[in-house]
C-alpha positions as CSV (number, residue, x, y, z in Angstrom):
1,M,24.2,-49.0,-134.3
2,K,21.5,-51.4,-135.3
3,L,18.5,-53.2,-133.8
4,E,17.8,-56.9,-134.7
5,F,14.4,-58.6,-134.3
6,F,14.2,-62.3,-133.2
7,G,11.4,-63.4,-130.9
8,A,7.8,-62.0,-130.9
9,A,8.3,-60.7,-134.4
10,A,5.2,-61.6,-136.4
11,E,4.0,-63.6,-133.4
12,V,3.0,-62.9,-129.8
13,T,5.3,-64.8,-127.5
14,G,9.1,-65.3,-127.2
15,S,10.0,-61.6,-126.9
16,C,13.7,-61.2,-127.9
17,H,15.6,-58.4,-129.7
18,I,19.2,-57.2,-129.9
19,L,20.6,-53.7,-129.8
20,H,24.2,-53.4,-131.2
21,V,26.2,-50.4,-130.1
22,G,30.0,-49.9,-130.2
23,G,30.6,-53.6,-131.0
24,R,28.6,-54.8,-128.0
25,R,25.2,-56.3,-127.7
26,V,22.2,-55.7,-125.4
27,L,19.4,-58.2,-125.4
28,L,15.9,-56.7,-124.9
29,D,13.9,-59.5,-123.2
30,C,14.5,-63.3,-123.5
31,G,11.0,-64.8,-123.4
32,L,9.5,-68.3,-123.7
33,I,7.6,-69.3,-126.9
34,Q,4.2,-70.3,-125.8
35,G,1.2,-71.9,-127.4
36,S,0.9,-75.4,-128.9
37,R,3.3,-78.3,-128.2
38,R,4.9,-77.6,-131.5
39,D,5.4,-73.9,-130.7
40,E,6.8,-74.7,-127.3
41,A,9.2,-77.3,-128.7
42,R,11.0,-74.4,-130.4
43,N,12.3,-73.2,-127.0
44,R,14.9,-76.0,-127.3
45,D,16.2,-74.7,-130.5
46,P,19.6,-72.9,-130.5
47,F,19.4,-69.1,-130.2
48,P,20.0,-67.3,-133.5
49,F,23.0,-65.7,-131.9
50,E,25.8,-66.7,-129.5
51,A,24.6,-66.4,-125.9
52,A,28.2,-65.8,-124.8
53,N,28.4,-62.7,-127.0
54,I,25.5,-60.9,-125.3
55,D,27.0,-58.3,-122.9
56,A,23.8,-57.4,-121.0
57,V,20.0,-58.1,-120.8
58,V,17.4,-55.5,-120.2
59,L,14.1,-57.0,-119.1
60,S,10.8,-55.2,-119.6
61,H,8.8,-57.3,-117.1
62,A,8.4,-60.7,-115.4
63,H,5.9,-62.6,-117.6
64,L,7.4,-65.8,-119.0
65,D,7.0,-64.8,-122.6
66,H,9.5,-62.0,-121.8
67,C,11.8,-63.6,-119.2
68,G,11.3,-67.4,-119.5
69,R,14.4,-68.3,-121.7
70,L,16.9,-66.5,-119.4
71,P,18.0,-69.7,-117.8
72,L,18.7,-71.1,-121.3
73,L,20.7,-68.0,-122.1
74,V,22.8,-68.4,-119.0
75,K,23.1,-72.2,-119.6
76,R,24.5,-71.5,-123.1
77,G,27.1,-69.0,-122.0
78,F,25.7,-65.6,-121.1
79,R,27.6,-64.1,-118.1
80,G,26.5,-60.5,-118.0
81,P,24.0,-58.6,-115.9
82,V,20.2,-58.7,-116.2
83,H,18.8,-55.3,-115.6
84,V,15.2,-55.2,-114.2
85,Q,12.9,-53.0,-112.2
86,E,13.1,-54.0,-108.6
87,A,9.6,-55.6,-108.3
88,T,10.3,-57.4,-111.6
89,G,13.3,-59.0,-110.0
90,E,11.1,-60.4,-107.2
91,L,8.5,-61.7,-109.5
92,T,11.0,-63.2,-112.0
93,A,12.5,-65.3,-109.2
94,I,9.0,-66.7,-108.5
95,L,8.2,-67.3,-112.2
96,L,11.5,-69.0,-113.1
97,A,11.3,-71.3,-110.1
98,D,7.8,-72.4,-111.0
99,A,8.7,-72.8,-114.7
100,A,11.7,-75.0,-113.8
101,H,9.6,-77.1,-111.5
102,L,7.0,-77.7,-114.3
103,A,9.8,-78.4,-116.8
104,E,11.4,-81.0,-114.4
105,R,8.0,-82.6,-113.7
106,D,7.1,-82.7,-117.4
107,A,10.5,-84.3,-118.3
108,E,10.0,-86.9,-115.7
109,Y,6.5,-87.7,-117.0
110,Q,7.8,-87.9,-120.6
111,S,10.7,-90.1,-119.6
112,R,8.3,-92.6,-118.0
113,K,5.9,-92.4,-120.9
114,T,8.5,-92.9,-123.7
115,G,11.2,-94.9,-121.9
116,R,13.8,-92.3,-122.9
117,N,15.8,-90.0,-120.7
118,V,14.0,-86.7,-121.4
119,K,15.8,-83.7,-120.0
120,P,13.9,-80.6,-118.7
121,L,14.2,-77.4,-120.6
122,Y,16.1,-76.1,-117.6
123,T,16.4,-77.0,-113.9
124,K,15.6,-75.1,-110.8
125,A,19.3,-74.6,-110.2
126,E,19.7,-73.0,-113.6
127,G,16.8,-70.7,-112.9
128,E,18.5,-69.7,-109.6
129,Q,21.7,-68.9,-111.5
130,V,19.8,-66.2,-113.4
131,M,18.9,-64.5,-110.1
132,R,22.6,-64.1,-109.2
133,Q,23.0,-61.9,-112.3
134,I,19.9,-59.7,-111.7
135,E,20.5,-56.0,-111.1
136,G,17.4,-54.0,-109.8
137,H,16.6,-50.4,-110.5
138,S,13.8,-48.0,-109.6
139,Y,11.4,-46.3,-112.1
140,R,12.9,-43.1,-113.6
141,E,16.4,-44.1,-112.5
142,T,18.9,-43.8,-115.4
143,F,21.7,-46.3,-115.4
144,D,24.6,-47.5,-117.6
145,V,24.2,-50.9,-119.4
146,I,27.3,-50.9,-121.6
147,P,29.5,-48.1,-122.8
148,G,27.4,-45.8,-125.0
149,V,24.0,-47.2,-123.7
150,R,22.0,-45.8,-120.8
151,V,18.5,-46.9,-119.9
152,T,15.6,-45.4,-117.9
153,F,12.6,-47.5,-116.8
154,R,9.2,-46.0,-117.1
155,D,6.0,-47.5,-115.7
156,A,4.1,-49.5,-118.4
157,G,1.0,-50.2,-116.2
158,H,0.9,-53.9,-117.4
159,I,1.8,-55.8,-114.2
160,L,3.7,-54.8,-111.1
161,G,7.2,-53.7,-112.1
162,S,6.5,-53.7,-115.9
163,C,8.5,-51.2,-117.8
164,V,8.7,-49.1,-120.9
165,V,12.4,-49.2,-121.7
166,E,13.8,-45.9,-122.7
167,I,17.3,-46.3,-124.3
168,H,19.8,-43.5,-124.9
169,A,22.5,-44.9,-127.4
170,Q,25.6,-43.2,-128.7
171,E,28.2,-44.3,-131.2
172,N,30.7,-42.3,-133.3
173,G,29.0,-39.0,-132.5
174,V,25.5,-40.4,-133.4
175,E,22.8,-40.3,-130.7
176,R,19.6,-42.3,-130.8
177,R,16.7,-42.6,-128.4
178,I,15.1,-46.1,-128.8
179,V,11.9,-46.8,-126.9
180,F,10.8,-50.4,-126.3
181,S,7.2,-50.4,-125.0
182,G,7.4,-53.9,-123.4
183,D,3.7,-54.7,-122.8
184,L,1.5,-51.7,-122.1
185,G,-1.5,-51.9,-119.7
186,Q,-4.9,-50.4,-120.0
187,Y,-5.6,-46.9,-118.8
188,D,-7.7,-46.5,-115.6
189,T,-7.3,-50.1,-114.4
190,P,-7.2,-51.0,-110.7
191,I,-4.0,-51.3,-108.6
192,L,-1.5,-50.1,-111.2
193,R,-0.7,-46.7,-112.5
194,D,-1.4,-45.7,-116.1
195,P,1.3,-46.2,-118.7
196,E,3.9,-43.4,-118.4
197,P,4.3,-41.0,-121.3
198,I,7.6,-40.7,-123.2
199,D,8.9,-37.2,-124.1
200,R,11.2,-38.2,-127.0
201,A,12.0,-41.1,-129.3
202,D,13.7,-41.7,-132.6
203,V,12.4,-45.3,-132.9
204,V,9.6,-47.0,-131.1
205,L,9.5,-50.8,-130.7
206,M,5.9,-51.4,-129.7
207,E,3.7,-54.3,-128.7
208,S,0.4,-54.9,-130.6
209,T,-1.3,-57.8,-128.9
210,Y,-4.7,-56.2,-129.0
211,G,-4.0,-53.7,-131.7
212,G,-6.8,-55.0,-133.8
213,R,-9.6,-54.7,-131.3
214,R,-11.2,-52.6,-128.5
215,H,-11.8,-54.0,-125.1
216,R,-15.2,-53.9,-123.5
217,S,-15.4,-50.8,-121.2
218,R,-14.4,-51.1,-117.6
219,E,-18.0,-50.3,-116.5
220,K,-19.5,-53.0,-118.8
221,T,-16.9,-55.5,-117.8
222,L,-17.8,-55.1,-114.1
223,E,-21.5,-55.3,-115.0
224,E,-20.8,-58.5,-116.8
225,L,-18.9,-60.0,-113.9
226,G,-21.7,-59.0,-111.5
227,E,-24.2,-60.8,-113.7
228,I,-22.1,-63.9,-113.8
229,F,-21.5,-64.1,-110.0
230,T,-25.1,-63.4,-109.2
231,S,-26.7,-65.6,-111.9
232,E,-28.9,-68.5,-111.1
233,R,-26.5,-70.8,-113.0
234,S,-23.8,-69.8,-110.5
235,R,-25.8,-71.2,-107.7
236,R,-25.8,-74.6,-109.3
237,G,-22.2,-75.0,-110.3
238,N,-18.6,-73.8,-110.0
239,I,-16.9,-70.8,-111.6
240,L,-13.4,-71.5,-112.9
241,I,-11.1,-68.7,-113.7
242,P,-7.8,-69.6,-115.5
243,A,-5.6,-66.7,-114.6
244,F,-2.0,-65.7,-115.0
245,S,-0.4,-65.8,-111.6
246,I,1.1,-62.4,-111.9
247,G,-1.3,-59.5,-112.6
248,R,-4.6,-61.1,-113.4
249,S,-5.0,-63.1,-110.2
250,Q,-4.3,-60.0,-108.1
251,E,-6.8,-57.9,-110.1
252,I,-9.5,-60.6,-109.8
253,L,-9.0,-60.8,-106.0
254,Y,-9.1,-57.0,-105.8
255,Q,-12.4,-56.9,-107.7
256,L,-14.0,-59.7,-105.7
257,G,-13.1,-57.9,-102.5
258,K,-14.2,-54.5,-103.7
259,H,-17.6,-55.8,-104.9
260,Y,-18.0,-58.4,-102.1
261,D,-21.4,-57.3,-101.0
262,E,-22.7,-56.1,-104.4
263,W,-21.9,-59.5,-106.1
264,D,-22.9,-61.6,-103.1
265,I,-19.4,-63.1,-103.0
266,G,-20.0,-64.2,-99.4
267,R,-22.0,-67.2,-100.5
268,Y,-19.0,-68.7,-102.3
269,R,-15.9,-70.5,-101.3
270,V,-13.1,-68.6,-103.1
271,F,-9.9,-70.5,-103.8
272,L,-6.6,-69.1,-105.0
273,D,-5.3,-72.4,-106.2
274,S,-1.7,-71.5,-107.2
275,P,1.4,-71.4,-105.0
276,M,2.9,-69.1,-107.5
277,A,0.0,-66.7,-107.5
278,I,0.0,-66.7,-103.7
279,E,3.7,-65.7,-103.6
280,A,3.2,-63.1,-106.3
281,S,0.2,-61.6,-104.4
282,K,2.6,-61.1,-101.4
283,V,5.0,-59.2,-103.7
284,Y,2.1,-57.0,-104.8
285,W,0.9,-56.2,-101.3
286,D,4.5,-55.5,-100.2
287,N,5.1,-53.0,-103.0
288,A,2.2,-50.6,-102.3
289,Q,4.4,-47.7,-103.3
290,L,3.7,-48.7,-106.9
291,F,-0.1,-48.7,-106.5
292,D,-2.4,-46.2,-108.1
293,E,-4.4,-43.6,-106.1
294,E,-7.5,-45.8,-105.7
295,A,-5.6,-48.9,-104.5
296,T,-3.5,-46.8,-102.2
297,R,-6.7,-45.3,-100.6
298,L,-8.4,-48.6,-100.2
299,R,-5.3,-50.1,-98.7
300,R,-5.1,-47.2,-96.2
301,E,-8.8,-47.4,-95.3
302,N,-8.9,-51.2,-94.9
303,G,-5.5,-51.7,-93.3
304,G,-4.6,-53.7,-96.4
305,M,-6.2,-54.6,-99.7
306,P,-10.0,-55.3,-100.0
307,L,-10.7,-58.2,-97.7
308,L,-12.1,-61.6,-98.8
309,P,-13.0,-63.4,-95.5
310,N,-13.9,-66.5,-97.6
311,L,-10.6,-66.7,-99.5
312,K,-8.7,-70.0,-99.2
313,L,-5.1,-70.1,-100.3
314,S,-4.5,-73.6,-101.7
315,R,-0.8,-74.3,-101.5
316,D,-0.3,-78.0,-101.6
317,T,-1.6,-80.6,-104.1
318,Q,-3.9,-82.3,-101.7
319,E,-5.8,-79.0,-101.0
320,S,-6.1,-78.5,-104.8
321,M,-7.4,-82.0,-105.3
322,A,-10.1,-81.6,-102.6
323,I,-11.6,-78.6,-104.6
324,N,-12.7,-81.1,-107.2
325,R,-15.0,-82.8,-104.8
326,L,-17.1,-79.5,-104.6
327,R,-20.0,-79.6,-107.1
328,S,-21.2,-76.1,-106.6
329,G,-20.5,-72.8,-104.7
330,A,-16.7,-72.5,-105.6
331,I,-14.8,-69.7,-107.4
332,V,-11.5,-71.2,-108.4
333,I,-8.7,-69.0,-109.6
334,A,-5.9,-71.2,-110.9
335,G,-3.0,-71.2,-113.4
336,S,-2.1,-71.4,-116.1
337,G,-3.7,-68.5,-117.8
338,M,-3.8,-70.1,-121.2
339,C,-4.9,-73.5,-119.7
340,N,-1.7,-75.2,-121.1
341,G,-0.7,-76.6,-117.7
342,G,-0.9,-76.1,-114.0
343,R,-3.8,-76.8,-111.7
344,I,-6.6,-75.3,-113.8
345,I,-6.2,-78.3,-116.2
346,H,-7.5,-80.7,-113.4
347,H,-10.4,-78.4,-112.5
348,L,-11.4,-78.2,-116.2
349,K,-11.2,-82.0,-116.5
350,H,-13.6,-82.4,-113.6
351,N,-16.0,-79.6,-114.6
352,L,-16.1,-78.9,-118.3
353,D,-18.7,-81.6,-119.0
354,R,-21.2,-80.0,-116.6
355,P,-23.6,-77.4,-118.1
356,E,-23.8,-75.6,-114.7
357,T,-20.1,-74.8,-114.8
358,Q,-18.9,-71.4,-115.9
359,V,-15.4,-70.6,-117.2
360,L,-14.1,-67.0,-117.2
361,I,-11.4,-66.4,-119.8
362,T,-9.8,-63.1,-118.7
363,G,-6.6,-62.8,-120.8
364,Y,-4.9,-63.5,-124.1
365,Q,-5.0,-67.1,-125.3
366,A,-2.3,-68.1,-127.8
367,H,-3.0,-70.2,-130.9
368,G,-2.9,-73.9,-130.1
369,S,-3.5,-73.4,-126.4
370,L,-6.4,-75.2,-124.6
371,G,-7.7,-71.7,-123.6
372,R,-7.9,-70.7,-127.3
373,R,-9.9,-73.8,-128.1
374,L,-12.4,-73.0,-125.4
375,V,-12.7,-69.4,-126.6
376,N,-13.2,-70.7,-130.2
377,G,-16.2,-72.8,-129.0
378,E,-14.8,-76.3,-129.7
379,E,-17.3,-78.9,-128.6
380,T,-14.7,-81.3,-127.2
381,V,-11.1,-80.9,-125.9
382,R,-8.4,-83.4,-125.0
383,I,-7.1,-83.3,-121.4
384,H,-4.6,-85.9,-120.1
385,G,-5.4,-88.2,-123.0
386,R,-9.2,-88.1,-122.5
387,T,-11.8,-86.5,-124.7
388,I,-13.9,-84.1,-122.6
389,P,-17.2,-82.7,-123.9
390,V,-17.4,-78.9,-123.4
391,R,-20.9,-78.3,-121.9
392,A,-19.8,-75.5,-119.6
393,V,-20.5,-71.9,-120.4
394,V,-17.3,-70.1,-121.5
395,H,-17.2,-66.3,-121.0
396,T,-14.5,-64.2,-122.6
397,V,-14.1,-61.1,-120.3
398,G,-11.9,-59.0,-122.4
399,G,-12.1,-55.9,-120.3
400,L,-9.9,-57.5,-117.6
401,S,-6.9,-57.9,-120.0
402,A,-3.6,-56.6,-118.7
403,H,-2.9,-55.4,-122.3
404,G,-4.1,-52.1,-123.6
405,D,-6.4,-52.3,-126.6
406,Q,-6.2,-50.4,-129.9
407,D,-7.1,-47.1,-128.4
408,D,-4.9,-47.5,-125.3
409,L,-1.9,-48.3,-127.5
410,A,-2.5,-45.3,-129.8
411,R,-3.1,-43.0,-126.9
412,W,0.3,-43.9,-125.5
413,Y,2.1,-43.5,-128.8
414,E,0.5,-40.2,-129.9
415,Q,1.9,-38.5,-126.7
416,I,5.4,-38.9,-128.1
417,P,6.4,-35.7,-129.9
418,D,7.0,-35.8,-133.7
419,R,5.4,-39.3,-134.1
420,P,8.6,-41.4,-134.6
421,P,8.7,-44.5,-136.8
422,V,7.0,-47.5,-135.2
423,Y,8.1,-51.2,-135.4
424,L,5.2,-53.5,-134.3
425,V,6.1,-56.7,-132.4
426,H,4.3,-59.0,-129.9
427,G,1.1,-59.5,-132.0
428,E,-0.5,-61.9,-134.4
429,P,-0.2,-60.8,-138.0
430,E,-3.9,-59.8,-138.4
431,S,-3.7,-57.7,-135.2
432,Q,-0.6,-56.0,-136.4
433,R,-2.0,-55.2,-139.9
434,A,-5.1,-53.7,-138.3
435,F,-3.2,-51.7,-135.8
436,G,-0.7,-50.5,-138.4
437,Q,-3.6,-49.1,-140.5
438,Y,-5.2,-47.5,-137.4
439,L,-1.9,-45.8,-136.4
440,R,-1.4,-44.5,-139.9
441,G,-4.9,-43.1,-140.0
442,R,-5.1,-41.7,-136.5
443,C,-1.6,-40.5,-136.0
444,G,0.0,-40.3,-139.4
445,A,2.6,-42.8,-138.1
446,E,5.3,-44.5,-140.2
447,V,4.6,-48.2,-139.3
448,H,6.8,-51.3,-140.0
449,V,6.1,-54.9,-139.1
450,P,9.4,-56.8,-138.8
451,V,9.9,-60.5,-139.1
452,P,12.6,-62.5,-137.4
453,G,16.1,-61.6,-138.7
454,D,15.1,-58.1,-139.8
455,Q,17.4,-55.2,-138.8
456,I,17.2,-51.5,-138.5
457,D,20.4,-49.5,-139.3
458,L,20.2,-46.8,-136.6
459,D,23.2,-44.9,-137.9
460,R,21.5,-44.0,-141.2
461,S,17.7,-43.7,-140.9
462,P,15.6,-45.0,-138.0
463,G,12.7,-45.4,-140.4
464,G,14.7,-47.2,-143.1
C-alpha cells in the first residue's frame, strides 16, 4: 500500500492524490489548477499517471479545484466510478457544465484573437460524460471502492455535501485507516453542520489553506458587515461581492436575509448575478436535511430560508449588463470568487475607478488572480485589455471564509485519538510551515509537507 501526492502538494489548488492498494489505484480528487494564466495553462499538461489505469475516484466535494479536471480524466481514458456524497453529485453537475461553457467561450475568443483553432480545455459533452460515472452516497454510509478499500464519508462542514474521506484499506494482512480531510469548514458557521470528528486514523492527509492565520471572529465579522452596509459611503455607490457560486453565495444571502432590518438591506437592490449560483442555491434549499440546527429552525419558522424581498435573480446576459447602469444602491453578488472570470469582471470594470464603490472579498484569492491583486492593494489592474485605476474601497472579510482557520483545523485534528502523522496539502508553503509548527507545539503532532511525486509507504510506517 502506498499514497502518492500530485496536485495541491506545496500549493493550494489542483487537489489530486493516488492511493495504491492490491495493485489497483484510487484517485482522491481531480481538481483544476487555478490562479494566474500560467498556472491555469498547466491544466492542459498530461497527468503524471495514466488516466486509464485509475480504477475509481473518490471526490471530497464539488469545488472546481477538487473536481474540475474530471472531464479531462475521462477524456484521457478513465472509465471507473466517481464516488461522491449525494449533494456533491448535484453540485458537481452544475459546476462542470459552467466550467465547460466558460472553456468553450474562452477558446472561441482566443481563436478569433489569434487566428488559430484553439480548443477548449473540455466541452460540455465531456463534462456530461463524467456525470454518467457518478455514484452517490450518504454521510456515514460505508461502501466498497475497490477490493481491499472501503470508504465512509463524514461531514466536513465546508460546503453542502463536503466530505472528510475515511478510508479503510487492507492488503496482505496489513490494515490502515487513511483520513483525507478534503476542505474543512469553520465551526459554528451558518447553514452547515460543524466538521465531524474522526475516531481513528493511521495517517491524516489534511488541508492547510488558512493554517497560518486566524479568522476574525463571527461576531466581529457580522459587526464589520453591518458597518459596511449601513455606512454613508454605501449610500453613494454600489457594493460588489465576488463570491464562489457554491457555499459563499448562499451564506451571504442567508446573512442578508437574517439581518435584513438591522442592516437596512431594504434600501438596496440585491442581485444574485450568477446562473450557476442560482442553480446551486436551489440545491441548497432542496437539501435541508443537511442544515445545522439554526438554519433548520429559521427554515421552519419562515416557511423557507430568510427572505429577501428585494432579491433579483439575474439569469441572462442582458439582465447582468443592465446592472452596470446603476450608479448606486446595488449589492451585486457575482462569480467568480477569485475575480478570474465570470460576470464580476464586468462589474469591476465599470465600478473599480469610482471611490464610492466598495468591494467585499470574502474568500481565498490565489496568487496571480485579480482578486489577490485587489487584496494586495494594487493601484491599477488590467481588465479586458484596459488599465483600470482602483479607487474603490476593498474590504477583506476573512470571517466568512468557508475554510477553517488555524484553530479550527487544529481543533478537528486533536480530536483524533493518538495524534497520527499528518501530511499537509492544499496550502501555500508559508501557511503550511506556520501550521506545521503550530500543530507540533499544540498537539505534539508528527507533521510532513509533501511535494508532487512524494510517496508514503503504508506497509511499513505511515509516518515514514
